[in-house]
N, C-alpha and C positions, 0 to 999 in steps of 0.2 A: 504493499499500499504506500502511495506517495505521502511525503512528509506533511503536505497541506492537509490531506484527508485525515491523517492521524491526528492532527492538531484540532481539527473540526470536531473530532469524536470526544476529545478530552475537554474542549473549551466550549460550552453551550452558548456563550456569548459571541462566538466568532461570527456565526451566520447572521444574526440580527444586525451586528455592527457593520458588516459588509453590505448587507442589503440597504443599510442607511447611507451608504456611498453610491447607491444606485447600481449595485451589481444585481444581476438577474439570478433567479434560481438555477438556471443552467451554468452561470459563470461559477457558481460555488463548486460545481462538480469537475470543473476543467483543471488541467495542469496550470499552476499558479507560478508566474515568472516575476520575480523583482527586478525592476529597472532602477539602478542607482547611478546617479551622475553627479559630477561636480559642478553642474550648470549653476550659473548666477551671473549678475552684472558685475562680475569682479575683474575680468580682464578678457582680452580677445580669445584666450585659449578655452574659455568656459562659456562665453556669452551665446555661442551658437549651439551648444550641446543639446538643448532641449529640441531643437529641430530634428536631430538624430534620434533622440529618445522617442519622439512622436512617430517617426518612421518605423522604428523597431516595434513600438507598441501596436501599430496597425497590422504589422506583419504577424505578430504573435496572436493577436485577436482573430486575424483572418485564417489562421491555420489550427484553430481549436483550442488555444490557450487563453488565458486571462492575465494581462500585464498589470502591475501596480507599480507607480512611479514614486521614488524616493530621491531626496536631494541632500547632498553634503558639500556645499559650495566651498571651493578652495580659494587661496589667496594668490597674489601675484608677486613673485620675487622682484620683478622690475619695479612695480610701484611701491614696494616696501624699501627700496634701496635709499640710502641717505639719511635715514632716521631710524628710530628704534624698532620700527615695524619689521625690519629684517630679522630680528631676534625671535620672532614668533614663527618663522618660516618652517624650520625643521620640526618643531613642536607640533605644527599643524598636521604634518604627516601622520603623527601618532593619534591626534585627535580624530581626524577623518577615518583612519583605519578602525578606530574604536567605535565611531558612529556607524560605520557600516556593519560591524559586529553586532551592535545593539539593534539595528534595524532588522538584521537577517534573523538573529536569535530570538528577538521578542515576538515575532510572527513568522515562523518557518515557512519558506517557500520551496518549491520544487527545483528551481534553478534561478540563476541571476545573470543579467546582462549589466556590465559595468562600463561607464563612459567617463573618460578623462583625457586631457591633453598634455598637461603641464608638470612643472617641476616637482611639486608635492602631491598634486592629485593623482597622477599616474602611479607612482610608487605606493602611495596610500591605498589605492584600489587594489594593487597586487598584494600588498601586505595584508589588508583586510579580508580579501577572498581567500588567501592562504589560511588565515586564522579560522574563518568560517568553514572552509573545506566542504562546501556544497557545490553541485555542479554549476559551473560559471564560465562566462565568455567575456572577453574585453573588447570594446570598440575604441580604438584610438581616435582622438578627436581631430587629427590631421594638422597640417601646417599652413601658415599664412603665405601669401604671395610676397615676393620681394618688391620693394619700392622702385622708383625711377633710378636708372643706371645700376640696378641690382643692389640698391640700398637695403640694408638689414639692421635690426635693432641694435645688435651687439657693437655696432660701429659708433653709436651715440656716446658711449662713455669716452671713447677716444676724442670725439669732436668736442665734448664738453671740456675735457682737460685741456685741449688745445685752445679753446675759447678763453679759459681762465688764465692761460699763459700768454693771451694776446696774439696768438697765431692765426685764429680766424675771427670773424666779427660775430657779434650776438645775432645779427640778422642771418648770417650763414648758418649758425647753429640752429636757429629756429626753423629755417627751411628743411634742414635735415630731420628735425624732431617731427615736423608736420607730415613727413612722407615715409617714415621708417616702418610704419605698421598699416598698410593699406587694406587689410582684411582681417577677419577672425582666424583663428588658428594658433598653433604653438609658433613661437618666434622662428624665423627662417634661417636658423643655423643649427649646427649639431651641438646644442647646448644640452642641459639636463632634460628638458622637456622632449625634445626630439629624440635623445638617447633613450629615455625610458619608453617611448612609444615603440622604438625598435626592440627593446628588451622585452616588451609584452609579447611581441610576435616571436622573438627568438626563443623565448620560454614555452612556446606552444599555446599561449592562452588567447591569441588573436588570430583572426583568419589570415591565411597567407596572402602577403602583398597589401595588407590593410594599413601598415604603419606609414605615417607621413604622406597620406594622400592629400591632395589640396582640400583645405577645410571647406571651400565653397563648392566643391564638385559634386556631380551626380554620382560618380563612383563611390564617394564616401557614404552618401545616403543609401545607396544600393548595398554597401557593406553593413550598414545598420539593419536593413531589412533581412539580410541573410543571417546576421547574428541572431536576430530574434527567432527566425526558423530553426537555427541550429540549437538554440537554448531548449527548445522543445525536444530535440533529439537527445541532448545531454541529460535532461530530466528523465527521459525514458530509459537511457542506459545508466543512469546514476554515475556518470563519469565526472570524478571530482578532481580538483587541482593537485591533490597529492599524487595522483596517478600520472599527471602530466609534468608538473615541476619537480622532477626527480634530480638527483645529483648530476646525472648525465645531461639533463636539460640545462642546468645551470652552467655546466662546463661548456655546452654549445653557445649559450648567451655571452659567456666571457670571450669566446673566440670571436663572435660577431662584434662585441664591444671593442676588441683590438682592431678589427678590420675597419671600423667606422671612426676610430679615434674618439670614442665616446667620452662624455663628461666624467671628471674625477668624482663627482657626486655619486656616481653609480656604486662606488665603494662604500657609500653609506647605505644605499637602498637595497642592492642586491643581497648583501648579508642579512639585512633586516627581514627581507621577504623569505629568505631561506630558513632563517631562525623560526619563523612561525611554522614551518613544516618539519621542524626537528632536524634540519641540515645546517651544520655549522661550517661557514665558509670564511676561513681566515684570509688575510690580505696576501699571504704567500701563494694562494691559489691564483689570484689575479696576476701576480708578478710572474709565476711560471708559465701561465698561458700566454701572457703578453710577450714573453721572451721568444716564444716560438711561433707566434701567429703574425701574419703580415698585416700592415696598415695599407689600406686599399682606397679609402674614400676621400676624394678631393672636394670636401664640403667645408665651409667655414665653420668655426673660427680658425682651425688648423689649415684648411684648404682654400680653394679659389671661389667655389660656387655657392649660392644659397641653398638651403635645404629643401626648397621647393623642387629643385632638380632631381632629389633622391629618387622619388617615384618614377620620374620620367626615364631614368637609367635602369629601371627594373627593381628598385628598392630592396628590401631585405632578401627576397628570393634571389636576386641577382648576386648579392654579396654571398649568400649560402652556396650558390653554384661555384663561386670562385674558391671558396675555402672548404669545399665538400669533403676533401680528404682529411680534415681536421675535425669533423663533426660526427657525432653519433646519429646516424640516419634512422635508427630504429625506435627513437624516442616517440611516444604517442603525443598527439596534439589535439586541440579543441575540435578539429574536423572529425575526430574518431579514426583518423588515419595516421600513420607514421609520417615523420618529417620527410623521409625519402619518397613516400607515395605522393605527398603534397607537391614535392618539386617536380615529379614526373607528370602530375596532372596539370600543373601550371603550363609546362612546355607544350602539352598536347592542346590546351585551351586557346592558344593565340595570345597568352598574357604578354610575353615580351614584344610581340608585333605591335600590340596596343600601346605599350609604353613607348616604343620607338616612334610611333605616330605623334604622341604627346610631345616628345622631345624636339621633333621637327617644328612644332608650333610654339616653342618657348621663347622665341624672339632673339635667339643667339645663332647667328649664321655659322655654319660649319661645325657646330659642336657634335660630339659623338659620345656614345655610352662610355667608352674608355677614357674620355676626358673627365668623367665623373667618378666611375668605379673602375680602378685599374685592374688589369688581369693579375691573377695570382703569381704569374712568372715575372711580371713587371711592376711590383709594388712600389708605393711611395717610400716604404721603409719595410725591411724584412722582419722587424720586431714591432710590436704594437705600441700604443701611445702612452701607456702608463708604467711607472716603475714604483716599487715600494722601497723606500730607503730605511735603513736602521743604523743605530749607533748610540752613543751616549746622549745625544740630544733627543733621540726618539727611540727608546728601547723597545716600544711596541710597534713602532713603524710610523711612517709618513708617506704621503702620496705626492708624486709630481707627474704632470702630463708633459712628458719630454718630447712629444711630437712638435711642440710649439716652442721648443727651447733653442736659443742660438748655440751653435756648436761650441763656441769658446766657453760656454757656461756649464758644460757637461762635467768638467773637473775643474774646481776652482776652490780657492781659499779666500774668505771674505772677513771683514771686520763687522762685528755685531753692533747693531743700533736697536736696542730693545725698546718696545713701547707697550704699555698696559692696556691700550685701546686702539681700535682702528682709526678713530677720529685724530688722535695725536699723531700717528704714523702718516696719515693722509696730509695733514697740515705740514709735517716736516718735509714730505716730498714736494708738495706744491710751492713751498716757500724756499726751496733750494737748499735745505739743510742736509739732504742725503747726497752723498758723493759717489762717484764710480768706485766700485770695490766694497761697498757696504752691503751688509745683510740686514734687511729690515725685519726685525723680530716682532711679531704682534701676538700677545699672549692674553690669557684670561677670556678668550673669545670661543672656547669649546663649548660642548653641550651643558656642562655644569657651570661654565663661566658666565655666559650671557645667551645661551641657546644655539650656539654655533652658526652665527650669520656669515654671509659671504663678504669677502674682502674686495668687492668688485671694483670700487672706485680707486682704491690704492693700487691694484694691479694695472688698472688702465692708465692711471697717472704715471706709473713707471714705464709701462709699454709704449706710451705715446711720447715719452721724452727720449730723444735719440742719444742723449749723453748717458741715460741710465738703462735703457732697454736691453742692452747687451752686456751690462757690467754690474747690475744689482740684482739680488734675489730677495723675495719675500717669503718668509717662513713663518708659519702660523698654526696654532691649534684650532683655528677656525676653518673655514672652507672657502671655496671659490665659485664664482659663477662658472656654468659650463661654457661661457664665452670667453673665459680668461685666456690671455696669451702671455708668453714669456716665462721666465724662470720663477715660478710660484710653487711652493711646497706647503701643503696643507695637511690637516687631519693629524697633527704631530700628537703622538700618544706616549705616555700618559699626558693629559692636558695640564695647563698650568694651575687651574683651580684644584686639581688633585695632587698638586705638588710635584708634578713632572719636571724633568730638567729644563723645559723651556721656561719655567718660572725662575730658574736660577741663573739664567744668562745675564752677564753684565756687560757694560759698555766696553767695546774693543777686545772682547774674546774673539778668538780666531775660529771661524766655522768652516769646516771642510765639507764640500759637497762633491760626491763622485757618483754620478749617475750609473756609470757602466758597472762599478763595483757595488752599487746599491748602498752607499755610505752617506750618513749625515751625522757629524759628530763635531764636538768642541775639541780643538787641538792646541789652543793656546789662551793665554790670559794677558791683558794689557798689551796686546799686539805682539806678544812674544810666544813662540811655540814652546810647549812643555811635553815631557814624556807622558804616556797614557796613564802610567801609575800616579804621577803628580796630579793630573787633571782629575782622576778619581777622588783623590784626597780632598782637592779643593772643592769639588761638587758635594762631597759629604759634609764639609764644614759649612757650605753655603745652605744646605738642606736643614742643618740644625738651627740656623738662624731664620729660616723661612717661617712665616706665619700665614695660615690660611686666611683668605679673605671672606668677609661676610657675604652671604648670598646677595647677588645683585638685585634679585626680585624677591621681595618678602611675602607676596601674595599672588594668587591666580595661577594660571597654567604653567608659567615659566618657573614658578617656585616648585611645582610639582614635577616639572620636567628636569630641572637642574638637580633635584634630590634623587631622581631614579634613573636618569639616562646612563647607558653604558658609554664606554670610550668611543671616540670617533673611529678608530680602526675596527671596532666590533660592529659598527653600524649606527650608533647613537639612538638606538631604540630604548624605549622605557622597559626596564626589567621588571 
């Protein structure tokens, strides 16, 4: 017996309450499908989602089911930048996942369709449905169009920093701002939003080819309808996320992550999703996979083209075809078929021919699929985009997106310039107090410190300053935007608020970064190199004198989050 019908038998109030919502007597007997989205007038990635929900609802109702709509509006990291709103971002993932759990468990359904587009909404949906572990399918909300001259939002931080330095006028900045987001959908670069849409498909939880479709397209609306029909199949088969998101599926997703040069924030989200399924993924897994998986995707911020072009080149299936030798093709997916079967079906269906037609219409003369997705034999890089560094500055690890790293910064020794907040660090960069050869250390910005906000403006200020972009690194226990460029090392663990070594760094300590050897460590004091044994003694003495800081937030969700969040390298989820 289906879960919905079992609940009806136990709860005599169920039928009258649903009849009060204008359900019919026939509706009560049908397979009941929960539609949960992050729809709301919160940002372009969610403002259009209800259109997709309604398409899905109509398909379910037309095929013998009964759909019920639920909403858990997400926030926008872009609109939260530059003020304390960004501190709520990672905590919002946990709240949305918990709200999905509440909705699904308070009134059990037979299956669910989940809609999201963006940075915290998509990982929250995956985390929540993993926790619920009832039949479910994800509909990625698609990507926005690029603006004039292929303008995309991640360039605005650069233009803003240039305006503050007097390099462009306020009028020029305004012109860029007014044209960077011409439609709904996720921002058109391979930031966290786009990355996590791809991860949903790579994990087998979304229909093949559905990630990063143009948000305004008929193809995406058709995807929503097909997802509704498939939800009824999943309900009948009782096919649950735990049967799809296996350890092998997570390995596949990390291979795809390497190929697309995905956002470093995925190292927060993928382990948190896996944790809900009883699968522990440490950072070493990402590092090992990225070492042997090629980087193929020529999409911003690491590459040339806007993310709108991803689907025109064949999207995730095209990436999978290139790295097929590295994937487990036997994993089951939300289609009820294996990954290998899905890929064969797409080839037979004319999928790639349709993509090629779209590419011809994109407005760029002479562009080919290989300009966007490189062949396996001719990668942008033979290793993936991320590396996990360890050492006495980050005993549990730190993350760097080295695909965007200047070659001369792969092995370097820098002078520490520590700051206890991003605001102070940003001011130092913009006022010329940071010099070539400095390591800007921003601490107390991890989950327990301030909610783990992005250091977006500081990284953009450094990356857009030609004297600093190839000579200065930013090191933090906070995180970065998926749009981050340049030498940025985040997720340093243990974090400063937990008394991690990043809290002990002092002015003019010497910091060694060696990406190829995966090293991040303090090797000197006062500008003078010291033996490793002496450094250990100095850090031990500093730790004795260190005092924990009071919680930044004394009430509300950020107090709850700070008291219960695990370390950045574990995923920053609430334990």
